[in-house]
C-alpha angles and dihedrals in degrees: 000000000000089000089051091051092048088047095054090043092054092049090050095050093047094032092150090062093044090051091050090052089056090066085080084063117094095225123178115268111273096021107126115228089221092061091049090051092048090052099047092047095049095045088055093047091048093053094047090048094050089050096053091044088055094240117152092325092180093056088045093055091048092050096044091048089050094050093048091045091051090049090052091046093051095049087047090058091046092050091049100038097041111117120212117238109272090220131071090244105142096201091056092043090051091050088049094052092042089054091050092049093049092047091057092047092050093047091052094044092051092045089057091045090052094048091048093047096047093040095047091049093049092048092051094051091051095048089050096052095045116084118233114257113258096018111135119237112264118254118238091254092052088051092053092045093052089043089054090047092050093056093056112108117261119193116349121228091250091052091050092048091050094048089050092048092051091048089051091049091049093045090049089055097042105039098056091048092049091046092052093049093048090048090050091053092047092049089050090054091050092049091048090050090049094054089052092052094045090056088051093052090048087055088051092056089052090052095044104045099269095307119133122232113300121174113162139058116242092209096050124091089227134349120222119221120196131190130204088243089063101257112148117195126178117203146172121239098269095038085085085091088081105021100058088105090067093044093052100034097098100042099035115017103044094260095299113122089176100062111153092239092070090069136062120244091234088065128077091207114110100163135050129041121001119269094209100079120220109225116256090216091080097061097060134050121266089251091062092060094054118082091218093057110028112123129201115248134033105296094101095046106098139108124288130219121242092222089064094066112112098191108032093159091058099036119100119222097178132023127180101171095120089055094059095076101284112107104169139018091244089058092053092052092046092052098038092241097139090112093052115123120255114211111225132182101212125217091237092064100263130109123210142163117243126190109252093233090056094058114106119241119274134211104297096216096052111204094352127211095314116131112276094021115158109175122054098180133046090264130137093054127247093017101097107045122188103252092012113233092000090060136070134236098206142007119259 
């Protein structure tokens, strides 16, 4: 039960990550993930609390075992029933395999928890029933006295309710503060990683005649990226935004496309496409990112030069906001998260967090209908700047 308590406390402290993980659940339409998260966390806290208060422990063990078994069965069904994406979209394929990996991990973890829970309960019951060796048999008077003591009232219902209420109040005060502190430290890690990568991209422009990184051919159906380690990645043109870690691994990251700085601390992923997204605005001309001058075809798809940036201190090079637990704009509106901070690696070499509602509007059609396009909206944020490298993503 201690593990169950720790698990529920961890979910409560980092509730944003837990809510993000619930996107893999096939919930009925209209059921908010935050409500499901609230129910799961409180159910686990309730069961752990009843156990430690010594209230109907047998029923608590049965309920906890049933809950963990249901979770495992559900994830087993997801793992078996899950259908891989029918396209060669690397970001969708990555999400599919991450979900499969997470399902296997959760099934193994829950199986271990059920074994520990049932085994511990069984062992405790046997030890309680078995007399200690060398202990003399109780005399009748002792038995009567023990029976008398056992019938004395323990905690009253009022006392139990009061204790639970006090624990709830303390938890409501401590958990948000702990969650905020953890979120701040994770954000600091992301910003530090972004500063390092911005410096490497600046070095790239020095090595390649002022041009920013550019990995794919706009006229090819797909481009193949190979690393010295044996990785082979097939991408469409705009999928450069999340595969730059493979393209630059050998030249700038000592051959390691899975460096921990490519991923946000909130995510369990430590392999695959980078979670710090390289802005798509840098692999097409400024005219492509303006609705009055965008042309069909591929003639405007080419690398840009860093010296052509007009607002380097307000132009994002990297963004990772959609990897911090917010997958779609509607989710942000529903959860009142529009004041959430967006971590950005900035072209001038800095990294900062900007409130989401202070970002400037982006090109509404995203990558458009060009070959190899990925985004058809302005989401994720800070990737599709109006006027591209000539524009800005936020005000100073």
